[in-house]
Every structure is written in structure tokens, then in C-alpha cells.
N, C-alpha and C positions, 0 to 999 in steps of 0.2 A: 279287377276293375280299380281304376283312382277314385279315391274319396277323398274329399275337399275336407279341410282343417274344420271350413264355417258347419260343415256336414257332421264331421265328426264330432264338433262339440254340441251342437242338436240333439244328436244321440242319445249323447251321454247327458243329457240335461233333461231331458225323457226317462232316460233310465232312473235317475237320479228322485225322480219323481213317483215313482211306482212301488208298491211293495215289488220285493224278487223273491220268490221261493225255490230254495233250493234245498233238496230231503226235507228236512225237519227245523230249518232256520226260517226267519220271514223276516226280512229287514225292511223298515219303515222310512220314510222319512219323515224330520225333528218335525216338529210342529210348531207352526207359527206363537212367536211371544205375544202373551194375551197385554192388549191394549191399556196405558196406566190412564183412565179417565175421569177427574177430579168435577164431583160438582160440591157445589157451592149453593147452599141456602140464602136467599136475601129478603127481606122484608118489601125493599120498592125497587123497581124495575128504572133501569137509564132513561134520560129524557133527550138525548142527542148525542151526535156521533163526533161532532168537533171540540179536541179538546181542549182547545185553549179559551172557550166560551163556558165551558160547565162548571157549574157549582153544587148541584145535588153529590151527593157524595156516595151514591151508587155509582153514577158515571164516571167519579173521579175515579174511586175503586179500579171499576173493569176497565175506562182505553187506557188505564196508568202501568196497565199490563203489556197497552200493545204499543203504547209510544212511549218516545225516550227524550229527554232531557239531560242541559248542558254537563249539571252536577248533581248528584245526589245527598236525603240525609243519608246517614246510616245508624245502625242501632244504641250508636252511642251519643246520637245526633252532631255526630260530625259530619263536614262537609267532605263527603269525596267523588273520582271522578264517576261524569256519566261519560255523553258521547263526547264530553271532553278529557283529554287527558292529563292536562297539564294546564297551569294557569299565573298571572303575573299582574300584579299593579305597577306602576309607573310611579317612581319617587310620590309626586304630587298627588296621588290617587287621580287623577282622572281620567287615567287608560289603563284598559283591563284587556290582556292579550289574553288569548284562549288558543292550543294548539291540541287539533283533534284526534280522536283515536284514527288509524286507516284502515283502511277495509271494513268500515261500516255500511251496512246496506241496508237501502228501505225493503219491504218485503214484497214489492212487484219488482226488485233486482237491481234497480236502478242503485248506485254509488252516493252514498251521502259525503257532500262537504260544504265548505266554509258559503257558499252562495243560499245553500239551500237554511243556512243559519242566520243570512244575512234577511234575506225571506220570509221567514218564521219570526222572526223580532220585529221587521218593519209591518208584518202582519197585527202582530201583539199592540203595535204603537198606532196604527187607523182607527183613529176612532168608532169607522162606521163598522169593525169587527166585532165589535160590543167585547174586547178580552175582555176575561174577569182579573187579571191581574198589571191590567194594563199601568197602571199608576205607578207600581213598583219598579219599573225600567223607564219613564218619563226622562231620567238624566242624559235617557242615553243623544248622544245629539248627531253621532254618524257611527255607519260600521262599514269597515274595511275588511273586505274578505279576498283570501286568495291561497287557494289549494286548500290545508289541513289547517289557515289560521287565521282569526278573528282578531277583529284587536276595535273595542265598542270606545268610544271618543265622549266622553260624559262634559256635561254642562257643568258640574260643580262634584268635587272629591266624592266617593259613594264608594267603601267597604262593604256597606250590606248591598249590592247588587249579586256579590255573589251568589249570597245567599237565596236572592229575588231570582236566579236561572235554575232552581227548585224543582219538582213539579208538573202535574199533568200540563197545568193551565200554560208551562214553558214549552210546549210540549213541539218538539223541531219537527218541520214539517217537509216534506217533497216541497222544492222549488216549481218544480212542472207540474205539481198538484194544484199550488196557490194558483198559478199564472190560466192552469185550464177552470176553476173557480168550481171544483170539486170535492175543497173540504168540508164535509159535514156529508156529504152522499155517497164518498165512499171511504174506504179507511186503509191506508196506506202508513205504517209508521216505522219503528226500530226496534220497537220491545223484545219481551221475548216469547211475546205470541202472537198469532196471525191473528185476526178477525175473521168471522166466518158468518154468522149471520146473527140476527137478531129478530126474535119475534116480541111485540111490545104484550109487556103484561104477562109474557108465558118466559122468558129463558132468553138468553146470549151466549155465544157459544165460540171460543178461543182455540185455535189448535196450536201446538210449537212451532216457533220457528227455528229451520235447522239452520240458518243463514247467522244468529245473532250476534249479535261479537264480543257475549259472555259466556259463548258457547251454548249447546244445544239444549234447553228444561228436560228433564228427566219424566216429567209427564207430558201424556202425547195431548190431554183436551185438557181445558177447562170452561164447564156449562155453571154462569150463574141462574140460577133456578129461582123464579120468583115466589115467592109462599105467604098466605097473607098475614100468618103471626109468629111473632120466635116460638110461642109454646107450640104451634106445629114444624118449628124448624128442627125446635129439641127432638124431638117424636120421631123426624125423619130420619134424625143421626140415630137415635135409640135400632132405630129397624133397619139401616145402612145403607138406604135409597141415596145419602147425602153423605159427603164427606168431610165436610168444612162450612162453617158459619161463621157470620159475623152478629154480633148480637150489640146492643144496645142497651138490655133488660137485666138490672143486676138481681131480679128474680131468678129471672129462665137462668142466667149464666152461677148459679146457686144450688141450681137443680142438678146441674150435669152431675153424672154417677160417674163412679170408678171404672166404667167402660169406657169412658173420653177422655178426651185430653180439654182442660182450660186453660188456656192463655188469659192473663190477665195484667192488662202494660198501664200502665199512668199516663194518660194523654193529652197531648197541649192543647186540644180541642176543649170550648165553652159553653156552656149554657148562660143565656142571660136575657133577663128582661132588656129588649131594645125602646130605647123610647124615643118617637121622631119628636123633635125640640123646633119643627115647622109646622107643626100641625098640632092645636088649641085642643085640651086644655097642658098639652106636654110643652108647650113656649113658653108656659112660666116655670121660672125654675123653682118657684116653691112649689107646687104641684109635683115636681119631679124627685126634689130634695124630703118631700113627705113620702112617696113613696120609699125612697128608698130607706128613711127611719122605720118606715114601718114592716121592713120584710127582714126575718133572720134567714140569712144564709142556711146556719146550721141545718134549721125544720126546714128547708127545703129539702135537702139532703137527705136526712131522716124521714122524711115520711112522701117524698115522692122516689127517692134514689137507693131507699133500705139502708140506709147509713153509708153508701157506696160512693165517694169522690171528696175531692178537696174544696174547702170554700177558697174563693181569688176575689183578686184585684183584678181591673183590665188585662194585665200582661203575663202571660202563662209563659213564654220561653222563659229556659232555667236559668239565665244569664243573668236575665234581667228581671226576673219577675216582682209583680207588684207586690208591695207589704197592703193583704187584707184587711188592716184594719189601718189603715192609712185613707179612712174617710168618712165625713160629718158624722157617719151614725155607723158605726164599725159592727155593733148591738143596736137591737128596736128599740128606740123612744118614743113610745106615743103618746107624750107629752110635746117634745119639738116637734113631730109631725104631724098634728093638731094645729099647732102654734106657723106650721110651715101653711097648711093649706087657708089658715085663714088670715094668714097674709096676705095668700095670692088670690083673695076674696072670695073664698069657700068656706065659710063658716057652720055652716052643713054639713060639711060634707060634698061628693061630686061621683058622677058614676062614671066609670073610663070602660072602653073596651080594648081587648087583647087576641093579636091574630095569631093562634096556631094550628097546626097540622099533627095529627093526632101519632096519623103513621109516620111520622120522620124519624121520630127514635122514642125511643119506648117511655122514656122519662118525659114524653112531651103535656100527654094530659094531666098528670101527678102534679108535676110541675105549677102547672096553671091553676089546677084546685090548691094546692098550698099557698099560691099566692093569694088568689081571693078568696081565703077563709081567712090570712091575717092581714089582705088590706081593710078588708070589714070591721076591725076593729079601730081601727085609724078613721074611719070610716067614709072609706074607699068601696065603692060598688063596683067589683070587675065583671064585665060580660065577657063571656069564652065565645071566641067569634070560631069558631071548629073548620076547620077546610081541610078540604085534598091537597095532597104534596103537589100536584104541578098548579094548582090551584098559588096556594100559599108561595112557592118559587117564583111566579110571574107577578103576584102582586107585591112582596118584597125586595125584589129588585129594581120594582118600581115605585117603591117607596109608598106603595100605596095601603099604607094605615099610619093607627095612630102610636099602638104598640105593638109587640110581639115575642112571642116564648119562641128565639132560637137557638142553636145546636150550633155555633158556628168552629170551621177550624183553626187552630194554633198556628204557628210556626216558630221555629228556631231562633228566628230575628221579630223584632218589634217594632221595625221598616216593614219588614214583609209584610206584618199580619195584621199592620192598620194605619199604612201611606194611604190603602187603598179607601179606605172607609172615612176619614178625619181629618184629611186636608184639603184645602179649598178642593184643586183640582184631580182627588181622588174619584175616581171612576164608579166609587158604588158611596159617596159622597150620597147620595140621594137617599142611600139604606140608612144609613148615619144619621141623618138631619143635621148632622151637626160639625161645625168648624169652625177655625178662629186664625187669627193673625199671630197667636201667640205658640200655635199650635202646628202652623204652617214651620215659623222660626225653628223650634225644637224638632222637629223630624229632621228638616237639616241638617240640626247640630250632629244629630244622632247619625247622622250618613256619613259625612264628616270626616270624622274624627278616628283615628284606628287605634286610639287609645279606650279601654274598654270602661275605663274609669269618667271619661267625657260622655261617652256615649250611657252609662248608667245616670249619669246626672240628666240629660236630656230626657229619658224616656220615664224618671222619676216625676219632671218636670211635667210629660203628660200626663199619665199615672194621674198625678195631682190635679191638675185641672178637667180632667174625665172623670174623676170621682165628684170632687169639691161642685160640677154643678151638675153629678147625677144625669150625666148624658145617658149612659144604660145604667141597670143596675144588674154587676155582673155577681152571679151566685157560685156555679162550682164547676169545677172541670171533670169529668168522670173517666170512669175508665175504658180501656179498650176490649172488649172483651173478643173472643176467638175461639170457638169450640172446633173440635177435630173429633172424627175415630182415630182410634190407635193404632193404626197402619199407614198414618201420614206420618211422615218423619221432614226433617231438614227445614221446618218452617221456622222462621225467623219473627213473631210481631212486631212493628216499628210504633212508639209513638205520634207518631204523624197519623197514623192511621190507612197508611198505603200498603198493600198487599204485593209489590214487587219480591217480595223474598220467596215467591210463591217458585219464582225461576229457579230456586231453588230447593224446591222441596221435590219429594216421590213419596209415592203408592206402595210400600210393602207387600 
């Protein structure tokens, strides 16, 4: 009887999948390898699926594993290739050419190319998108796309635009998805993990992307699990029910035992008392200066952050960092504070209100309480308006507050850190509450020069104007804490707060 090769292969497959008993020998099919499922504890849920509009840290971190950007910021705060493999400016700095990686796939299997870049950047530039980083690329005049080559033609020289192309707010999207209007409804990125599901208030689940250009991750799945408090997250780590956590509380971080691994990284983010100069009484310079002169930043760090954090000025970008003493009141001066109040028309003091989201970051309430105690000594009564995170974000974006205690992300370049806030065309100027012609001019100078000394001079001038006008009261830069179980290996923490290096992590 003739048996076909296909039939033979079938019989072999059946035979290999069952135990074969011959005498006393038992051959058993090899067990399937256990999957590597990482569970991350977070106190906050994501709030949307559109990466270009993301402002919540939770959303930025989760979607940053699903979407890719043209460039990335590495562990040493260097710019390295992402979806762009190489790049170069023309001699005048008015043209940036990018060459893309080949064979990059979206998670639906379609190929990524220059047309997707063009469509993605044009979507960010469209005011209707309400993209979080729109102001950072407003100097793009036109975009040329051909195959794997993209040329950005700029209205002025702009060396900072390369750094602006990093991050989830600059996520590269499928041009087909943009045309179909499905962004924010479906998720289709080029990142190391694929989106699986989102159960609001419960969890976000991702699975490894086998076609990722950097190679398939070692982790099979990542689940972001929403846990109400960071103390509960630490308990879950100790119990082994989760293996990774993003922590903002120095107290919780200090409680991590020897059975866990603690990553403590100086961050670029900053905590500030934001003052909206378009809202009374913060429209009066004397009131803002009085607040600045009544606050000890070191005291805030000590009482609210357990001594963990660095006193700062406006710019945290290491190469251009502000001098924290270069302000009208580098230390508390209650005599000056009261004089500023009197000159502003408040000789008997005044009452102000600040918005804070206690769940947004662990030191939020402590920071507000420290400010309240200190301001009282200058005759300023601070009322704390505690709101939930979603209310905070919506009111914050609308500029619907007089002052707020905020923890904002920093960047390696001051231009991408503050252009969107403090220029007259910035898409977050409503949040900042302040702009001026001199700020616009100095931001333009900072963009246009390729010389670090010229850029430093521009950003020093920007920092001076922000501090001399007490636009906000910059307080401190916190550490980035990550706590993991001992069997998590290969993870590299980043000062940007990004979790992208989970693409290299493993569970042993």
C-alpha cells in the first residue's frame, strides 16, 4: 500500500505527541515553555488611545511601548535612531533629511514608509488634532516623502527639531489609519509590543510584537494593573503578584527590601506651583513675586519628598540647566514678600486657591500642604482645591485654574521642553498663562544656532525672564523610581521616565 508523504508527516506528528511505551521506557513530549508575563503596578489608568494627544504619564508610558518615534533618547540622554536610521541637516539648518529603517512593519502587517511619516507629522500640525507637541514642530514648512526618505523643509534654522521628533507625542501612525479616522479607536503602532485590551480602571494588556524592527522582546505579555495606592503596589511586589512598578513616593521607595530591586534615577521631570498670569490675582507681578519670596524649595523637598529631590530653576535639561539661585528670591525673604504684596494692593494679605490632584503623584498633597504652611507666614492663605486626576487634566489643559501643583515632564532640549508653553503660538500657552515678544525672540535664537554657547545664552535669558516675573514657582526635580522583583533582568531605567527599555527585559 502506498502512503503519501503528507500522510507520513501526519503519522509522525501524532506519534511524537503521545507517550510511547516500550518495555520500561516512557518517552514523553517536551513540555511547552512557560510564557513570560510581566505585570506592572500603577496607581493611575491611561486616559486615551491617541498617542499624539497624550499628556498623562500613565498613557505616555503605556503607549510608548506600542508606538515608535523617528528618534529616541538613550540612557546617556543622547539622541539615537528610532524609526529613522540616519539624518542630516543642510548647511543653513533649514532642511532636515531623514532616512528610515527598511522592513519596519505596523502591527497590522502593513509596511512603514515615508508617506506614513508625512501623514503623521501633518496630523500633529493640524490644530484640530490638539496634539500635545504641535508647537515643537511648527517650523516645518513642508514635508517631502519618497520611499524611505523624508525631508523636512523649515521656515527658520532649527537644530532643536531633531530632539523634538522623540517620544510618544511624536508617534508615527499609519497613513491608512489616519485617512480612515481610526486613530484613538484602534491601536496600530510599530513598537515592541502590541495593544491587546484596555479595561478602564482595571488594566491595560500588551503582547510582544514578533515583527518589531529591534527584534521580538523576551517578554510575552505586559499587563499594566491599576492598584489604588503605592503602598499596596509594594505589598503586591512582596507577594509576587506583580513584578514591576512605577513609584513616585520616596517613602515607598525607601521601604523596598533586599528581596526587591530598586532603580533610582535622577529625572528630567519637575514639580512646580504653576501661576496663571491671566487670572486674578496672579495677573499682578507683585503677587507672583510675593509667592516666590515666601517659599523655600528646600523645605518643600524636605517635608513633601522626604529629602529626595533636587532644587531647580525652570530648565532641567542637563546641558542647559538653569541656575537655581538666579531668581529675585533664591531663599525665603518674608520682608520682601510682604512688600511685594503691599505694592500689589494687598497690605493685609490675600487668599488664593491652588488645584491639586492627590492621585497624580505621591508627593502632590504634601507639596500643597508645605506651600500652604509657608505662604501663611507671608499673609497668604492657600486654599487647596483637591480634584481627581481626570478633572485635573481637563481643567489644566483648558487653563481653568488660578494656580496648580503640577508634575510635568522634562526634555533633553529646552526648546521642546518649553516652546509649547511659553511662546505666543504654543499649543499649551493657555496652561502656561504667560508669553512675551522677548521670549518668542529668545526661543527663536535657541532654535537657530548650532553652537552650544549661543543656545545657552538664549536659554539663560529665557530662564531669567521666567524667574524675574515669577511666571511659575519651580520647586524641585524628583527621582524616577522603579521597583522590580529579583527575577526581572535586563531593564534599563531612563531619566525621561519612558519604559521603552522593557523591550530588552526578561523574566528569569
